[in-house]
C-alpha positions in Angstrom: 0.0 0.0 0.0 1.4 3.4 -1.0 2.3 5.9 1.7 0.6 9.3 1.7 3.6 11.0 0.0 3.8 8.3 -2.7 0.0 8.7 -3.3 0.5 12.4 -3.6 3.3 12.0 -6.0 1.1 9.9 -8.3 -1.7 12.5 -8.1 0.7 15.4 -8.9 2.1 13.4 -11.8 -1.4 13.1 -13.4 -2.0 16.8 -12.9 1.4 18.0 -14.2 3.0 15.3 -16.3 0.3 13.0 -17.6 0.0 9.2 -17.3 -0.3 6.0 -19.3 -3.7 4.5 -20.1 -4.6 1.2 -21.6 -7.2 1.4 -24.4 -9.0 -1.9 -25.3 -10.9 -2.3 -28.6 -11.9 -4.9 -31.2 -11.1 -5.1 -34.9 -12.5 -7.4 -37.6 -9.9 -9.6 -39.2 -10.6 -11.5 -42.4 -9.5 -15.2 -42.4 -8.6 -15.6 -46.1 -9.0 -19.2 -47.4 -6.1 -20.8 -49.4 -7.5 -20.0 -52.8 -8.1 -16.4 -51.9 -4.5 -16.1 -50.5 -3.2 -17.3 -53.8 -5.3 -14.9 -55.8 -4.3 -12.0 -53.6 -0.6 -12.8 -53.8 -0.7 -12.4 -57.6 -2.4 -8.9 -57.4 -0.5 -5.6 -57.4 -0.5 -3.9 -54.0 -3.1 -1.2 -55.1 -5.6 -3.8 -56.3 -5.0 -6.1 -53.3 -5.8 -3.2 -50.9 -9.2 -2.7 -52.4 -10.0 -6.3 -53.2 -13.2 -7.6 -51.6 -13.8 -11.3 -51.0 -16.3 -13.4 -49.1 -13.8 -15.1 -46.8 -15.0 -15.4 -43.1 -14.1 -12.6 -40.7 -13.4 -12.9 -37.0 -13.3 -10.2 -34.3 -10.0 -9.9 -32.5 -9.4 -8.0 -29.2 -6.6 -5.5 -29.3 -5.1 -3.1 -26.7 -2.8 -0.1 -26.8 -1.1 1.9 -24.1 -1.2 5.6 -24.6 0.8 8.4 -23.0 -1.8 11.0 -22.1 -1.2 14.8 -21.5 -1.5 16.2 -18.0 -4.9 16.8 -16.6 -4.1 20.5 -16.3 -3.3 20.8 -20.0 -6.4 18.9 -20.9 -8.6 21.1 -18.7 -7.1 24.2 -20.3 -7.9 22.8 -23.7 -11.5 22.6 -22.6 -11.7 26.3 -21.8 -9.2 27.9 -24.2 -7.6 27.2 -27.6 -5.6 24.0 -27.7 -2.2 24.4 -25.9 -0.4 22.8 -28.9 -1.5 25.8 -31.0 -0.9 28.4 -28.4 2.6 27.3 -27.5 4.3 27.1 -24.1 3.1 25.2 -21.1 -0.2 27.1 -21.1 -0.4 27.5 -17.3 -1.0 31.2 -17.8 -4.3 30.4 -19.3 -5.6 29.9 -15.8 -5.3 33.6 -15.2 -6.3 34.7 -18.7 -9.3 32.6 -19.9 -10.5 33.2 -23.4 -14.2 33.4 -24.5 -15.6 30.0 -23.5 -17.6 27.6 -25.6 -20.7 26.1 -23.9 -20.2 23.4 -21.3 -16.6 24.2 -20.1 -17.5 26.2 -17.0 -16.7 23.2 -14.8 -13.3 22.8 -16.2 -12.5 26.5 -15.7 -13.8 26.4 -12.1 -11.6 23.4 -11.4 -8.5 25.0 -12.9 -9.0 28.0 -10.6 -9.4 25.7 -7.6 -6.3 23.8 -8.4 -4.4 27.1 -8.8 -5.5 28.3 -5.4 -4.8 24.9 -3.7 -1.3 24.6 -5.2 -0.3 27.9 -3.7 -2.0 27.1 -0.4 -0.2 23.7 -0.1 3.1 25.3 -1.1 2.8 28.0 1.5 1.7 25.7 4.3 4.5 23.2 3.6 7.1 25.9 3.3 6.0 27.4 6.6 6.5 24.1 8.5 9.7 23.1 6.7 11.5 26.4 6.4 9.9 28.7 9.0 12.8 31.2 9.0 12.8 31.8 5.2 9.6 33.9 4.9 7.1 33.9 2.1 8.3 33.4 -1.5 6.7 35.4 -4.2 6.2 34.5 -7.9 5.9 30.7 -7.6 4.0 29.3 -10.6 1.3 26.7 -10.3 3.4 24.0 -11.9 6.5 24.8 -9.8 4.3 24.7 -6.6 2.8 21.3 -7.5 6.1 19.8 -8.5 7.6 20.7 -5.1 4.7 19.2 -3.1 5.5 15.5 -3.2 9.1 15.8 -1.8 8.0 18.4 0.7 5.1 16.1 1.9 7.6 13.3 2.4 9.8 15.7 4.5 6.8 17.0 6.4 5.7 13.4 7.2 9.1 12.5 8.6 8.9 15.7 10.7 5.6 14.6 12.2 3.2 16.8 10.2 1.0 13.8 9.3 -2.3 15.7 9.5 -1.1 18.4 7.0 0.1 15.7 4.6 -3.1 13.7 4.9 -5.2 16.9 4.2 -3.2 17.7 1.1 -3.6 14.1 -0.2 -7.4 14.2 0.3 -7.7 17.5 -1.5 -5.5 16.4 -4.4 -7.4 13.2 -4.7 -10.7 15.1 -5.0 -9.3 17.4 -7.6 -7.9 14.6 -9.7 -11.1 12.6 -9.4 -13.1 15.7 -10.5 -10.8 16.3 -13.4 -11.1 12.7 -14.6 -14.9 12.9 -14.4 -15.0 16.2 -16.4 -12.6 14.8 -19.0 -14.4 11.5 -19.2 -11.5 9.2 -18.1 -13.6 7.4 -15.5 -16.0 6.2 -18.3 -14.9 3.2 -20.4 -13.3 4.4 -23.7 -14.4 3.0 -27.0 -12.9 3.2 -30.5 -15.0 4.6 -33.4 -15.4 1.8 -35.9 -15.9 3.6 -39.2 -14.3 7.0 -38.7 -10.6 8.0 -38.9 -8.8 11.2 -37.9 -9.2 13.8 -40.6 -5.6 15.0 -40.2 -3.5 11.8 -40.0 -5.9 8.9 -40.6 -5.4 7.6 -37.1 -8.0 5.8 -34.9 -10.4 7.9 -32.8 -11.7 7.1 -29.3 -14.4 8.6 -27.1 -16.1 7.6 -23.8 -18.6 4.8 -24.2 -21.3 7.2 -23.0 -20.2 9.9 -25.5 -19.4 12.2 -22.5 -15.9 13.2 -23.8 -14.2 14.8 -26.7 -13.2 12.5 -29.6 -9.4 12.1 -29.6 -6.9 10.8 -32.1 -4.8 7.9 -30.8 -2.7 7.5 -34.0 -1.9 4.3 -35.8 0.2 1.2 -34.9 3.0 2.9 -36.9 2.5 6.6 -35.9 1.9 8.4 -32.7 -1.3 10.5 -32.1 -1.2 13.8 -34.0 -3.1 15.6 -31.3 -6.3 16.3 -33.2 -9.4 16.5 -30.9 -13.0 16.9 -31.9 -14.7 18.8 -29.0 -18.0 17.7 -27.7 -19.6 21.0 -28.8 -17.9 20.7 -32.3 -18.7 17.2 -33.4 -20.3 18.5 -36.6 -16.8 18.9 -38.1 -16.1 15.2 -37.5 -19.4 14.3 -39.3 -18.4 16.5 -42.2 -15.3 14.4 -42.7 -17.3 11.2 -43.3 
């Protein structure tokens, strides 16, 4: 069982650095009979790719492990232009929200809560670990969050268990809320007949359609970063 500081480190990692997630899906695989295999082997590649036959097909289970962006970045994408287009780490977007599409007020409210919490945790830990150093100004949200796991380990060793436990519980609630808003606590499904309009990669969405549609790339190429927002799915339909 993980200690409180170890648990905090995992929560901060999800908020700041991202995490790996396993996506399971099914694909139809044609079982070509011997005669069909012979015919296909004599065809040029272009014709073989579009050749249709009546050979039996079976459904095979597949799985991929994806490296997902941090929860903070994904929450920011829900309330501002995508970070990949804006450049930088985007943390300043917490202070400067753009005009918001419908449905992203929860994400903005959570970002503001995480920002306030990060500074509160940082100040509280600094006060007990370095009481003679005074307040430090200008600490960014990311810097504050990255300092918290090590400082919590030090605070726990110094007997400040209640402080560490409180930080753990608050962070757990923030991460849980972020995962619900972004749909990660709903089973993910792959869209069967639609590909990414930018790179031709596979697309996934929550099984209850509660999330954005995201590109997960192909077996040969990483995801291109394209996302079809919940309020903008009409663009995905236009690509069909």
